[in-house]
GUKOLDREN-277518 format. One line per 4 residues: their letters; for each residue x, y, z of N, C-alpha, C. Coordinates in Angstrom, 1 decimal. Atoms other than C-alpha are relative to their C-alpha. Layout:
% residues N
a> X/Y/Z/X/Y/Z/X/Y/Z; ...;
END
This chain:
% residues 338
mlai> -0.6/-0.1/1.8/16.7/36.1/-6.7/0.5/1.4/-0.7; -0.7/-1.3/0.4/17.6/39.7/-6.6/1.6/0.1/1.1; -1.1/0.4/-0.8/19.8/37.9/-3.8/1.2/-0.2/-1.1; -1.1/1.0/1.3/22.0/36.4/-7.1/-0.1/1.4/-0.4;
vfaf> -0.9/-1.0/0.8/21.9/39.1/-9.0/0.4/0.9/0.3; -0.9/-1.1/-0.9/23.0/41.7/-6.4/1.6/-0.9/0.5; -1.2/0.9/-0.7/25.8/38.8/-5.3/0.7/0.2/-1.6; -0.8/-0.3/1.6/26.9/38.9/-9.5/0.4/1.7/-0.2;
lvaa> -0.1/-1.1/0.2/27.0/42.3/-9.4/1.4/0.8/0.8; -1.0/-0.5/-1.4/29.1/43.2/-6.3/1.4/-1.2/-0.2; -1.3/0.9/0.4/31.4/39.7/-7.7/0.8/0.6/-1.2; -0.5/-0.3/0.8/31.6/41.5/-10.8/1.4/1.3/0.1;
ifvl> -1.1/-0.7/-0.6/33.8/44.5/-9.2/1.2/-0.6/0.5; -0.8/0.9/-0.2/36.1/42.0/-8.0/0.9/-0.6/-1.4; 0.1/0.2/0.9/36.3/40.8/-11.1/1.4/0.5/-1.4; -0.3/-1.1/1.1/37.3/43.9/-13.2/1.1/0.2/1.3;
lhhs> -1.6/-0.3/-0.9/40.1/44.4/-9.9/0.5/-0.5/-0.7; -1.1/0.9/0.7/41.4/41.2/-11.5/0.3/0.4/-1.1; -1.0/0.0/1.7/42.2/42.6/-14.8/-1.0/-0.9/-0.9; 0.4/1.0/1.2/39.2/40.5/-16.5/-0.8/0.2/-0.1;
sple> 1.2/-0.5/0.6/36.1/40.8/-18.2/-1.0/-0.8/0.7; 1.4/0.3/-1.1/33.0/40.0/-15.8/-0.9/-1.0/-1.1; 0.6/0.9/1.8/31.2/39.3/-19.8/0.4/-1.2/-0.3; -1.3/1.1/0.9/33.9/37.0/-20.7/-0.1/-1.4/1.4;
vyga> -0.7/1.0/-0.8/34.3/35.2/-17.1/-2.0/-0.8/0.7; 0.7/0.3/-0.5/30.3/35.0/-16.5/0.0/-1.0/-1.1; 0.2/1.0/1.1/29.6/33.7/-20.2/0.6/-1.4/0.1; -0.4/1.6/-0.2/32.2/31.0/-19.6/-0.6/-1.0/0.8;
lyqy> 0.3/1.1/-0.8/30.6/29.7/-16.3/-1.5/-0.3/-0.5; 1.6/0.3/1.5/26.9/30.0/-18.7/0.6/-1.1/-0.7; -0.6/1.3/1.1/28.9/27.9/-21.2/0.3/-1.5/0.5; 0.2/1.0/-0.2/29.9/25.3/-19.2/-0.6/-0.8/1.5;
glgs> 1.2/0.4/-1.1/27.1/25.0/-16.6/-0.8/-0.2/-0.8; 1.1/0.3/0.8/24.5/25.1/-18.9/-0.1/0.5/-1.7; 0.4/-0.3/1.3/25.6/25.8/-22.4/-0.5/-0.9/-1.0; 0.6/0.6/0.9/24.6/22.7/-23.9/-0.3/-1.2/0.9;
wfsf> 0.5/1.3/-0.6/23.2/19.1/-23.1/1.0/-0.4/0.9; -1.0/0.6/-1.3/26.5/17.9/-21.6/0.0/1.0/1.3; -0.1/-0.9/-1.5/27.3/20.7/-19.5/-1.2/0.1/1.1; 0.9/-0.1/-0.8/23.6/20.3/-18.6/-0.1/-0.9/0.7;
sntl> 0.0/1.6/-0.3/23.4/17.0/-17.5/0.9/-0.2/0.9; -1.0/0.4/-1.1/26.8/17.3/-15.8/-0.3/1.4/1.4; 0.5/-0.8/-0.9/25.2/20.1/-13.9/-1.0/-1.0/1.3; 1.0/1.1/-0.3/22.3/17.9/-13.0/0.8/-1.5/1.1;
naaf> -0.6/1.3/-1.1/24.6/15.0/-11.7/1.1/1.1/0.8; -0.8/-0.5/-1.0/26.7/17.5/-9.6/-0.6/0.3/1.1; 0.7/-0.6/-0.9/23.8/18.8/-8.0/-0.6/-1.6/1.0; 0.6/1.3/-0.6/22.7/15.0/-6.9/-0.2/0.0/1.7;
plil> -0.3/-0.2/-1.4/24.4/15.1/-3.4/-0.4/1.3/0.8; 0.2/-1.3/-0.5/23.6/18.6/-2.8/-1.8/-0.3/-0.1; 1.8/-0.2/-0.1/19.8/18.1/-3.1/-0.1/-0.3/1.6; 0.3/0.8/-0.9/19.9/15.2/-0.4/0.9/0.5/1.1;
tgls> -0.1/-0.4/-0.8/22.3/16.7/2.1/-0.5/1.7/0.4; 0.6/-1.3/-0.8/20.8/19.9/1.7/-1.7/-0.5/0.3; 1.2/0.3/-0.4/17.4/18.5/2.1/0.1/-1.2/1.9; -0.5/1.0/-1.4/19.2/16.3/5.5/0.0/1.7/0.8;
asia> -0.2/-1.8/-0.5/20.0/20.3/6.5/-1.6/0.7/0.4; 1.3/-0.5/-0.8/16.5/21.6/6.4/-1.1/-0.8/0.2; 0.7/0.9/-0.7/14.3/18.7/7.4/0.2/0.5/1.2; -0.7/-0.2/-1.1/16.6/19.0/10.5/-0.9/1.7/0.9;
fmsg> 0.2/-1.0/-0.3/16.5/22.6/10.8/-1.6/0.7/0.1; 1.3/0.0/-0.2/12.8/22.8/10.0/-0.6/-0.6/1.0; 0.4/0.6/-1.8/12.4/21.0/13.3/0.4/0.7/1.1; -0.5/-0.3/-1.5/14.2/23.0/15.4/1.6/-1.0/0.3;
vvnl> -0.7/0.9/-0.1/16.8/20.5/15.4/1.1/0.2/-0.9; -1.4/-0.9/0.6/20.6/21.8/14.4/0.9/-1.3/0.0; -1.1/0.7/0.5/22.0/18.8/12.6/0.7/0.4/-0.9; -1.2/-0.4/0.7/25.3/19.8/11.4/0.6/-1.0/-0.4;
gqhg> -0.2/0.8/0.1/26.1/16.4/11.2/0.5/-0.7/-1.5; 0.3/0.0/1.6/25.8/16.0/7.3/1.4/-0.7/-0.5; -1.4/0.2/0.4/29.5/15.5/6.7/0.5/-1.8/0.2; -0.7/1.2/-0.2/30.4/12.8/8.5/-1.1/-1.3/0.2;
qflw> 0.9/0.8/0.3/26.8/10.8/8.0/0.3/-0.4/-1.5; 0.1/0.5/1.1/27.4/11.0/4.4/1.6/-1.0/0.2; -1.6/1.1/0.0/31.3/9.5/5.1/-0.2/-1.7/0.5; 0.2/1.5/-0.6/29.6/6.5/6.9/-0.9/-0.5/-0.9;
galv> 0.9/0.6/1.4/27.0/6.0/3.7/1.3/-0.2/-0.9; -0.8/0.3/1.2/29.8/6.3/1.2/1.0/-1.4/0.4; -1.4/1.1/-0.4/32.1/3.8/3.6/-0.6/-1.2/-0.5; 0.8/1.9/-0.1/29.3/0.8/4.2/-0.1/-0.2/-1.5;
cavl> 0.4/0.6/0.9/28.2/1.3/0.7/1.2/-0.8/-1.3; -1.2/-0.1/1.0/31.9/0.9/-1.3/0.5/-1.5/1.2; -0.4/1.6/-0.1/33.0/-2.1/1.3/-1.0/-1.2/0.2; 1.1/1.2/0.3/29.7/-3.9/0.8/0.0/-0.3/-1.6;
gvyl> -0.2/-0.1/1.6/30.0/-2.9/-3.3/0.8/-1.4/-0.2; -0.9/0.8/0.4/32.8/-5.1/-3.2/0.3/-1.3/0.2; 0.4/1.4/-0.5/31.7/-8.2/-1.2/-1.2/-0.7/0.1; 1.4/0.5/0.3/28.1/-8.4/-1.8/-0.3/-1.0/-1.0;
rlps> 0.7/1.1/1.4/26.7/-11.5/-4.1/-0.9/0.1/-0.4; 1.6/0.3/0.0/23.4/-10.8/-5.2/-0.3/0.6/-1.6; 0.6/-0.3/1.3/21.6/-9.7/-8.6/0.3/1.8/0.0; -0.2/-1.8/-0.3/22.6/-6.0/-9.3/-1.6/0.9/0.0;
wlav> 1.2/-0.7/-0.2/18.8/-5.1/-9.5/-0.9/0.0/1.1; 0.0/0.3/-1.1/18.9/-6.2/-6.0/0.9/0.5/1.0; -1.1/-0.7/-1.0/22.1/-5.1/-4.6/0.1/1.5/-0.3; 0.3/-1.4/0.2/21.9/-1.5/-6.0/-0.8/0.5/0.6;
plla> 0.7/-0.6/-0.8/19.0/-0.2/-4.3/0.3/-0.5/1.7; -0.8/0.7/-1.2/20.3/-2.6/-1.2/1.5/1.0/0.7; -0.9/-0.5/0.0/23.2/-0.8/-1.4/0.2/1.6/1.1; 0.3/-1.5/-0.3/22.2/2.9/-1.4/-1.1/-0.1/1.4;
ilgg> 1.0/0.3/-0.8/19.2/1.6/1.3/1.4/-0.2/1.6; -1.6/0.5/-1.8/22.5/0.1/3.9/0.6/1.7/0.2; -1.4/-1.2/-0.1/24.8/3.6/3.2/-1.3/1.1/1.0; 1.0/-1.6/-0.7/21.4/6.0/4.1/-0.5/-0.7/1.8;
laga> 0.1/0.1/-1.5/20.9/4.1/6.9/1.2/-0.7/1.5; -1.7/0.3/-0.9/25.0/3.5/8.6/-0.1/1.6/0.1; 0.4/-0.9/-0.8/23.8/7.4/8.2/-0.3/0.7/1.1; 0.9/0.0/-0.9/21.1/7.2/10.2/0.8/-0.7/1.3;
awag> -0.9/0.8/-1.8/23.2/5.0/13.0/0.8/1.2/0.0; -1.1/-1.0/-0.7/25.7/7.6/13.1/-0.8/1.4/0.5; 1.4/-0.8/-0.7/22.5/10.5/13.4/-0.1/-0.3/1.5; 0.5/0.7/-0.8/21.7/8.1/15.6/0.5/0.1/1.7;
laaf> -1.0/-0.3/-1.1/24.5/8.6/18.0/-0.5/1.3/0.6; 0.0/-1.2/-0.5/23.8/12.3/18.5/-1.6/-0.5/0.7; 1.5/0.6/-0.6/19.9/11.2/19.4/0.1/-0.5/1.4; -0.4/1.0/-0.9/21.3/8.9/21.7/0.2/0.8/1.6;
fkrr> -0.4/-0.9/-1.2/23.1/11.5/23.5/-1.0/1.1/0.7; 1.0/-1.6/-0.4/20.4/14.4/23.6/-1.2/-0.8/1.0; 1.3/0.6/-0.5/17.6/11.4/25.2/1.2/-0.1/1.0; -0.6/0.6/-1.1/20.5/10.1/27.9/0.6/0.6/0.9;
yrmd> -0.8/-0.8/-0.4/22.4/13.0/28.7/-0.2/1.4/0.0; 0.8/-1.3/0.4/20.4/16.1/27.4/1.2/0.7/-1.0; -1.6/-0.8/1.1/23.7/16.8/25.0/-0.8/1.0/-1.3; 0.8/-0.6/0.5/22.8/19.5/22.6/0.4/-0.6/-0.9;
efis> -0.9/-0.3/1.9/23.0/18.7/19.0/0.8/0.3/-0.6; -0.6/-1.0/0.8/24.5/21.1/18.0/1.2/-0.2/0.1; -1.4/0.7/-0.3/27.6/20.1/19.5/0.7/-1.6/-0.2; 0.1/0.9/0.0/26.8/16.7/19.3/0.4/-1.0/-1.6;
tlml> -0.1/0.5/1.2/26.6/16.1/15.9/1.3/0.9/-1.1; -1.3/-1.1/1.1/29.6/19.2/14.8/1.2/-0.8/0.6; -1.0/1.2/0.0/31.9/16.6/16.7/-0.1/-1.1/-0.6; 0.2/0.9/0.6/30.9/13.8/15.5/0.6/-0.5/-1.6;
nfla> -0.6/-0.3/1.5/32.1/14.8/12.0/1.3/-0.4/0.3; -1.6/0.5/0.1/35.5/14.5/13.1/0.1/-1.2/0.7; 0.0/1.4/-0.2/35.3/11.4/14.7/-0.4/-1.1/-1.1; 0.1/0.1/1.0/33.8/10.4/11.3/0.9/0.0/-1.1;
eymt> -1.0/0.2/1.0/36.4/11.2/8.9/1.1/-0.4/0.8; -1.3/0.5/-0.5/39.1/10.3/10.8/0.0/-2.2/0.2; 0.3/1.3/0.1/37.2/7.1/11.4/0.1/-1.3/-1.3; 0.1/0.5/1.6/36.4/6.3/7.8/1.2/-0.2/-1.0;
lyla> -1.3/-0.4/0.6/39.8/7.6/6.8/1.1/-1.4/0.4; -0.4/1.1/-0.6/41.4/4.7/9.0/-0.6/-1.3/-0.5; 1.2/1.8/0.7/38.7/1.6/7.9/0.8/-0.4/-1.5; -0.1/0.5/1.2/39.9/2.6/4.5/1.2/-0.1/-0.7;
typf> -1.9/0.1/0.1/43.8/2.9/4.9/0.2/-1.5/0.4; -0.4/0.6/-0.6/44.0/0.2/6.8/-0.5/-1.7/-0.3; 0.8/1.2/0.3/41.5/-2.9/7.0/-0.5/0.1/-1.6; 0.8/0.0/1.1/39.6/-2.1/3.8/0.8/0.7/-1.3;
ldpk> -0.6/-1.2/0.6/42.3/-0.3/1.9/0.3/-1.4/-1.6; 0.1/0.6/0.9/42.7/-1.6/-1.6/2.0/0.2/-0.7; -1.5/0.0/0.3/46.9/-3.0/-2.4/0.9/0.6/-1.3; -0.8/-0.7/1.4/47.2/-1.5/-5.6/-0.8/1.5/0.3;
ayvp> 0.3/-1.8/-0.1/45.8/2.2/-4.7/1.2/0.8/0.2; -0.8/-0.8/-0.6/48.2/5.1/-4.2/0.1/0.6/1.1; 0.8/-0.9/-1.1/46.3/6.9/-1.8/-0.7/-1.1/0.9; 1.6/0.5/-0.7/44.0/6.0/0.8/-1.0/-0.4/-0.2;
atrl> 1.1/0.6/0.5/41.5/4.0/-0.8/-0.7/-1.4/-0.1; 0.6/1.6/-0.3/38.7/1.0/-0.5/-0.1/-0.7/-1.7; 0.1/0.5/1.3/38.8/-1.7/-3.9/-1.3/1.0/-0.4; 0.8/-0.2/0.8/36.5/-0.7/-6.5/-1.2/-0.8/0.1;
irre> 1.0/0.7/-0.3/32.9/-1.8/-5.8/-0.4/-1.1/-1.6; 0.2/1.1/0.8/31.9/-4.8/-8.3/-0.9/0.8/-1.1; -0.2/-1.5/1.8/31.7/-2.9/-12.2/-2.2/-0.6/0.4; 1.5/0.0/0.4/27.8/-4.7/-12.4/-1.0/0.9/1.2;
yfmt> 0.9/-0.7/-1.2/26.6/-2.4/-9.2/0.0/1.3/-0.4; 0.0/-1.6/0.6/27.7/0.8/-11.4/-1.3/0.2/-0.1; 1.3/-1.0/0.2/24.4/2.9/-11.5/0.4/0.4/-1.4; -0.6/-0.1/1.4/23.6/3.6/-15.0/-0.6/1.4/-0.1;
svfd> 0.5/-1.0/0.1/22.3/6.8/-16.7/-1.0/0.4/-1.4; 1.1/-0.3/1.5/19.3/8.2/-18.9/0.2/1.5/-0.3; -0.2/-1.4/0.4/20.4/11.1/-21.5/1.0/0.4/0.7; -0.8/-0.8/0.1/23.6/11.5/-19.9/0.0/0.4/1.9;
vnva> 0.6/-0.2/-2.1/21.8/12.2/-16.1/0.5/-1.3/0.6; 0.0/1.3/-1.3/22.9/9.8/-13.2/-1.4/0.2/0.4; 0.8/-0.3/-0.7/19.8/8.2/-12.1/0.2/0.1/1.6; -0.2/-0.6/-0.7/21.0/8.9/-8.9/-0.9/1.6/0.4;
ffva> 0.5/-1.5/-0.7/19.7/12.5/-9.4/-1.4/-0.1/0.0; 1.7/0.5/-0.5/15.9/10.8/-9.9/-0.3/0.1/1.2; 0.6/0.6/-1.3/16.3/9.1/-6.7/0.1/1.1/1.0; -0.1/-1.4/-0.8/17.3/12.8/-5.0/-1.3/0.7/-0.6;
lfmv> 1.4/-0.7/0.2/14.0/14.2/-7.2/-1.0/-0.4/1.2; 1.0/1.0/-0.8/11.9/11.0/-5.4/0.2/0.8/1.5; 0.2/-0.3/-0.9/13.5/12.1/-2.5/-0.7/1.5/0.9; 0.8/-1.2/0.5/12.3/15.6/-2.9/-1.6/-0.2/0.5;
llcw> 1.5/0.0/0.2/8.9/15.1/-3.4/-0.5/-0.7/1.6; 0.9/0.9/-0.9/8.6/12.3/-0.4/0.0/0.8/1.4; -0.8/-1.2/-1.1/10.6/15.5/2.0/-1.5/0.7/-0.1; 0.4/-0.8/0.0/8.0/17.4/0.9/-1.5/-0.5/0.8;
wfaw> 1.5/0.7/-0.6/4.8/15.0/1.7/0.2/-0.6/1.8; -0.2/-0.1/-0.8/6.5/14.0/4.7/-0.5/1.1/1.6; 0.0/-1.3/-0.4/6.6/17.7/5.7/-0.9/0.6/0.2; 0.9/-0.9/0.1/3.2/18.9/4.7/-1.3/-1.1/0.5;
ktwr> 0.8/1.1/0.3/1.3/15.5/4.5/-0.3/-0.8/1.5; 0.3/0.9/-1.1/1.6/13.4/7.9/0.0/0.4/1.1; -0.1/-1.0/-1.0/1.2/14.4/11.0/1.1/-0.1/0.9; -1.5/0.0/-0.2/4.9/13.1/12.2/0.7/1.4/-0.5;
gyea> -1.1/-1.3/0.3/6.0/16.5/9.7/-1.0/1.1/0.8; 0.7/-1.4/-1.1/3.3/18.6/11.3/0.4/0.5/1.5; -1.3/-0.1/-1.4/5.1/17.8/14.6/0.8/0.7/0.4; -1.3/-0.7/0.7/8.4/18.6/13.3/-0.3/1.0/-0.2;
rmmg> -0.2/-1.0/0.4/7.4/21.6/11.9/-0.7/1.1/1.1; 0.5/-0.8/-1.3/5.2/22.9/15.0/1.5/-0.2/1.2; -1.4/-0.4/-0.9/8.7/22.0/17.0/0.7/1.3/-0.5; -0.5/-1.1/0.3/10.5/24.2/14.8/-0.4/1.5/0.1;
ynkl> 0.9/-1.2/-0.1/7.9/27.1/15.2/0.2/0.3/2.1; 0.1/-0.1/-1.8/7.9/26.8/19.4/-0.3/-1.1/0.4; 0.2/1.1/-0.6/9.0/23.6/20.9/-1.0/-0.2/1.5; 1.0/0.1/-1.9/6.9/24.1/24.4/-1.3/0.3/-0.3;
fatv> 1.9/-0.3/0.7/3.5/25.4/21.9/0.1/-1.6/-0.4; 0.2/1.1/0.9/4.5/22.0/20.2/-0.3/-1.0/1.3; 0.2/0.7/-1.2/4.7/20.2/24.0/-1.3/-0.1/0.6; 1.1/-0.2/-1.0/1.6/21.7/25.5/-1.2/-0.7/-1.0;
ggcd> 1.1/0.8/1.4/-0.3/20.4/21.8/-0.1/-0.9/0.1; 0.0/1.6/-0.2/0.6/17.2/23.1/0.7/-0.6/-1.5; -1.1/0.9/0.0/3.4/16.2/20.8/1.4/-0.2/0.8; -0.9/1.2/-0.7/6.1/13.9/22.0/1.6/0.7/-1.1;
vend> -1.4/-0.8/0.5/9.2/16.4/21.1/0.8/-1.0/0.3; -1.8/0.9/0.2/12.2/13.9/22.3/-0.2/-1.7/-1.0; -0.3/1.2/0.9/10.6/10.9/20.0/0.4/0.6/-1.3; 0.1/-0.9/1.3/10.2/14.0/17.1/1.3/0.1/-0.1;
ttlv> -1.5/-0.6/0.2/13.5/14.9/17.5/0.9/-0.9/-0.3; -0.6/1.3/0.3/14.6/11.4/17.6/-0.5/-0.6/-1.8; 0.5/0.8/2.0/12.7/10.3/14.0/0.8/1.2/-0.8; -0.4/-0.9/0.5/13.9/13.9/12.9/1.6/0.0/-0.6;
llfs> -1.5/0.7/0.5/17.9/12.8/13.1/0.2/-1.0/-0.4; -0.2/1.6/0.8/17.4/9.3/12.0/-0.6/0.7/-1.5; 0.5/-0.4/1.3/15.7/10.9/8.8/0.8/0.7/-0.5; -1.2/-1.0/0.6/18.5/13.5/8.0/0.7/-0.9/-0.1;
gfls> -1.5/0.9/0.6/21.2/11.1/8.6/-0.2/-0.7/-1.0; 0.2/1.3/1.3/19.7/8.5/6.4/0.0/0.4/-1.6; -0.8/-0.9/0.8/19.8/11.5/4.0/0.6/0.3/-0.7; -1.5/-0.2/0.4/23.3/12.4/4.2/0.4/-1.5/-0.2;
glag> -0.7/1.3/0.5/24.2/8.7/4.1/-0.5/-0.4/-1.3; 0.4/1.0/1.0/22.2/8.0/1.0/0.7/1.2/-1.0; -1.2/-0.6/1.1/24.1/10.9/-0.6/1.2/-0.8/-0.3; -1.5/0.0/0.0/27.5/9.9/0.3/0.0/-1.8/-1.0;
alli> 0.4/1.4/0.6/26.0/5.7/-0.9/0.0/0.3/-1.3; 0.3/0.0/1.3/24.8/7.0/-4.3/1.0/0.9/-0.7; -1.5/-0.1/1.0/28.4/8.8/-4.9/0.7/-1.1/-0.3; -0.4/1.3/0.3/29.2/5.6/-4.4/0.2/-0.4/-1.7;
lngt> 0.8/0.8/1.5/27.1/3.9/-7.3/0.3/0.9/-0.7; 0.1/-1.2/1.4/27.0/7.0/-9.7/1.1/0.4/-0.3; -1.1/-0.5/0.1/30.1/8.8/-9.2/1.0/-0.6/-0.9; -1.2/0.1/1.0/33.3/8.6/-11.3/0.9/-0.9/0.5;
qhrf> -1.7/1.6/-0.4/36.1/6.4/-8.6/-1.2/-1.1/0.4; 0.3/1.3/-0.7/33.5/4.0/-7.2/0.5/-0.4/0.8; -0.4/0.4/-0.8/35.1/3.6/-4.6/0.2/0.7/1.4; -0.2/-0.5/-0.7/36.0/4.9/-1.2/1.3/1.2/0.2;
tkgi> -1.8/-0.5/0.3/39.0/7.6/-1.3/0.1/1.0/1.4; -0.9/-1.2/-1.4/40.9/10.2/1.4/-1.0/1.4/-1.1; 0.8/-1.3/0.7/38.6/13.6/0.8/-1.6/-0.3/-1.1; 1.3/0.3/0.7/35.6/11.8/-0.9/-1.0/1.1/0.5;
ganf> 1.7/-0.5/-0.1/32.3/14.2/-0.9/0.7/1.3/0.2; -0.5/-1.1/-0.2/34.7/17.0/-0.4/-1.4/1.2/1.1; 0.8/-0.7/-0.6/32.2/19.6/0.9/-1.3/0.2/0.2; 1.8/0.7/0.5/29.0/17.9/0.0/-1.2/0.1/1.4;
gwdg> 1.0/-0.4/-1.5/27.6/18.3/3.9/0.2/1.2/0.6; -0.1/-1.4/-0.4/28.9/21.5/4.5/-0.8/0.7/-1.2; 0.6/-0.6/1.2/27.4/22.8/1.4/-1.9/-0.1/-0.1; 0.7/0.3/-0.4/24.4/21.0/2.3/-1.2/0.9/1.0;
vmia> 0.0/-0.8/-0.6/24.2/23.2/5.2/-0.5/1.6/-0.3; -0.1/-1.7/0.4/24.9/26.6/3.4/-1.6/-0.1/-1.0; 0.9/-0.2/1.1/22.3/25.6/0.8/-1.9/0.2/0.8; 1.0/-0.1/-0.8/19.5/24.9/3.5/-0.8/1.3/1.1;
iman> -0.3/-1.2/-0.4/20.2/28.2/5.2/-0.4/0.9/-1.4; 0.7/-0.7/1.4/19.5/30.2/1.5/-1.3/-1.0/-0.1; 1.6/-0.2/0.5/16.4/28.5/0.8/-0.8/-0.3/1.5; 0.6/-0.5/-1.5/15.0/29.0/4.9/-0.7/-1.6/0.0;
ngvf> 0.7/1.6/-0.3/14.5/25.3/5.0/-1.4/-0.4/-0.4; 0.8/0.2/1.1/12.1/25.0/2.4/-0.1/-1.3/-0.5; -0.4/1.2/1.1/11.7/21.7/0.2/0.5/0.1/-1.3; 0.3/-0.1/1.0/11.1/22.7/-3.0/1.4/1.3/-0.2;
qtlf> -1.2/-0.7/0.3/13.8/25.9/-2.3/1.3/-0.4/0.0; -1.3/0.7/-0.2/16.3/23.3/-1.2/0.9/-0.1/-1.7; -0.3/0.2/1.7/16.1/22.1/-4.8/0.4/1.0/-1.1; -0.6/-1.2/0.6/16.6/25.3/-6.7/1.1/0.1/0.6;
yalf> -1.1/-0.6/0.3/19.3/26.2/-5.0/1.1/-0.9/0.6; -0.7/1.6/0.5/21.1/22.6/-4.7/0.2/0.0/-1.7; -0.2/-0.1/1.4/20.6/23.1/-8.3/1.0/0.8/-0.7; -0.9/-1.1/0.5/22.3/26.4/-8.7/1.0/0.0/0.5;
igfl> -1.4/0.7/-0.1/25.0/25.6/-6.7/0.8/-1.0/-0.7; 0.1/1.6/0.9/25.3/22.2/-8.7/0.7/1.0/-1.1; -0.4/-0.7/1.0/25.7/25.1/-11.6/1.6/0.4/-0.1; -1.4/-0.3/-0.4/28.1/26.8/-10.0/1.2/-0.7/-0.1;
knga> -1.4/0.7/-0.2/30.6/24.2/-9.1/0.2/-1.1/-1.5; -0.6/0.8/1.6/30.1/22.7/-12.9/0.8/1.2/-0.8; -0.8/-0.8/0.6/31.1/25.8/-14.4/1.0/0.7/0.1; -1.1/-0.6/-0.7/33.5/27.0/-12.3/1.5/-0.4/-0.7;
vgme> -1.4/1.0/0.6/35.9/23.9/-13.8/0.6/1.0/-1.6; 0.0/-0.6/1.3/35.2/25.7/-17.4/0.6/1.4/0.2; 0.0/-1.5/-0.4/35.5/29.3/-16.1/1.0/0.2/-0.2; -1.3/-0.5/-0.3/38.8/28.8/-15.0/1.1/-0.2/-1.0;
fets> -1.2/0.9/1.1/40.0/26.8/-18.0/0.0/1.2/-1.1; -0.3/-1.5/1.0/39.2/29.6/-20.2/0.2/1.6/-0.2; -0.7/-1.8/-0.3/40.0/33.1/-18.2/0.9/-1.0/1.1; -1.1/0.4/-0.6/42.3/33.2/-15.7/-0.4/0.6/1.4;
vpse> 0.5/-0.4/-1.5/39.7/33.6/-12.3/0.1/-1.3/0.1; -0.1/1.3/-0.9/40.2/30.8/-10.1/-1.4/-1.0/0.0; 1.1/0.4/-0.3/37.6/28.5/-9.8/-0.7/0.9/1.3; 0.5/-0.6/-1.3/37.6/29.5/-6.2/-0.9/1.2/0.5;
fvmf> 1.3/-1.1/-0.2/35.8/32.7/-7.3/-1.5/-0.3/0.5; 1.6/0.5/-0.6/32.6/30.6/-6.8/-0.2/0.2/1.1; 0.6/0.2/-1.6/32.9/30.0/-3.5/-0.2/1.8/0.7; 0.1/-1.7/-0.6/33.1/34.1/-2.9/-1.0/0.1/-0.8;
lqsi> 1.6/0.0/0.2/30.1/34.1/-5.0/-0.9/-0.5/1.0; 0.7/1.0/-1.0/28.4/31.5/-2.9/-0.1/1.0/1.0; 0.1/-0.4/-1.0/29.4/33.5/0.3/-0.9/1.5/-0.1; 1.1/-1.2/0.1/27.9/36.9/-1.0/-1.6/-0.8/0.0;
ivlt> 1.6/0.5/0.3/24.5/35.1/-2.0/-0.5/-0.4/1.5; 0.0/0.4/-1.3/24.1/33.4/1.6/0.2/1.5/1.2; -0.4/-1.5/-0.7/25.6/37.1/3.4/-1.6/0.9/-0.4; 1.0/-1.0/0.4/22.7/38.8/1.3/-1.3/-0.2/0.1;
lvgt> 0.6/0.0/-0.4/20.3/36.7/1.5/-0.7/-0.2/1.7; 0.1/-0.5/-1.2/20.4/36.2/5.2/-0.5/1.1/0.7; -0.1/-1.6/-0.5/21.2/39.9/5.9/-1.7/0.1/-0.2; 1.3/-0.9/0.6/17.7/41.0/4.0/-0.7/-0.8/0.5;
rsgl> 1.0/0.6/-0.9/15.6/38.1/5.4/0.3/0.7/1.8; 0.1/-0.7/-1.5/16.6/39.2/8.9/-0.6/1.8/0.3; 0.5/-1.5/0.0/16.0/42.7/8.1/-1.2/0.3/-0.3; 1.0/-0.2/0.4/13.0/42.3/6.4/-1.2/-0.4/1.4;
aslt> 0.5/0.2/-0.5/11.9/40.6/9.1/-0.1/0.7/1.7; -0.5/-0.9/-0.7/13.2/43.0/11.6/-1.1/0.9/0.0; 0.8/-0.7/0.1/11.0/45.6/9.9/-1.5/-0.2/-0.2; 1.4/0.5/0.4/7.9/43.8/9.7/-0.3/0.1/1.5;
dwlt> -0.1/0.2/-1.5/8.0/43.0/13.7/0.0/1.7/0.1; 0.1/-1.1/-0.3/8.5/46.6/13.9/-1.1/1.4/-0.6; 1.8/-0.8/0.5/5.4/48.0/12.0/-1.2/-0.5/0.6; 1.2/1.2/-1.1/3.4/45.4/13.9/0.0/0.7/1.0;
akre> -0.1/-0.4/-1.4/4.3/46.7/17.0/-0.6/1.8/0.2; 0.3/-1.2/0.3/3.9/50.1/16.0/-1.8/0.2/-0.4; 1.4/-0.3/0.4/0.4/49.5/14.6/-0.7/-0.3/1.0; 0.7/0.6/-1.2/-0.6/47.6/17.5/-0.2/1.0/1.2;
lgkl> -0.5/-1.3/-1.3/1.1/50.7/19.8/-1.6/1.0/-0.3; 1.1/-0.8/0.8/-1.8/52.6/17.5/-1.5/-0.2/0.7; 1.4/0.6/-0.4/-4.3/50.8/18.3/-0.3/0.2/1.5; 0.2/-0.3/-1.6/-3.8/50.8/21.9/-0.4/1.7/0.4;
vk> 0.0/-1.5/-0.4/-3.4/55.1/22.1/-1.3/0.2/-0.5; 1.4/-0.2/0.1/-6.7/55.1/20.4/-1.1/0.0/0.9;
END
């Protein structure tokens, strides 16, 4: 929390250099992010993809698995949902959850490629998941531009999904947000209440220790990658079902995948911390639009603010860890001298 306060104070200096009032800028940010129920519900709606991609990164990083493929997994989940949402002919009560699950499975399958490369060729998932993002971006764009292109669209885009598959809102809050909350609880249960989750956490602490302790590190790594990919794919599918476009378009999802990685870093891979920071980033993104409208400060200012928060959090965390290690070593050395 102190890092957030510090970031706002530092950012205020740059607002002053821009010849604007920090109070006016932050007031507009608050008003359009949380100032009314309409603003608050829009913030929640903006946060649900961030919650899921953040969980995807947090679960992976917590397990010592460096999955940076959230963006590609998100795109495949969105495309599969968008295409099947056009051609599927099922009752909406069955089709909607099925489309969401299939989108999640598409993300899991894309992450499964990285798991295969890891098991078969010992390729580091850091490289494979990162490179697969570029493949996913161009492949999904090709499919949306040619085989599944809406002939009436002016940009690369698929046709609208069937109208009866549009997910509803509860008091202006998309149902997808509640799905994201459920996934938060599911991830917490997986990480802290199952033996697979215990093994995953042990892998994150020390892979050698986990192996000696009887954990199947190879299988656990595969499981974590698949689950992580499912979460990102689910985020993409829910954006199609709950978003404003209800189709796959060029540039869909913007930076949801990369924001998820950033949120996981800010949250230090904690499940509920991920929820908090995803909501906070959702607030910034939603409030930024109104801030730019009301003041002369561009919405990109929010990205600058996010960067300061991340640097402050990571720097403080690393500094405290180093200080703790130094004090512990000094205390142990003092015991040996005595």
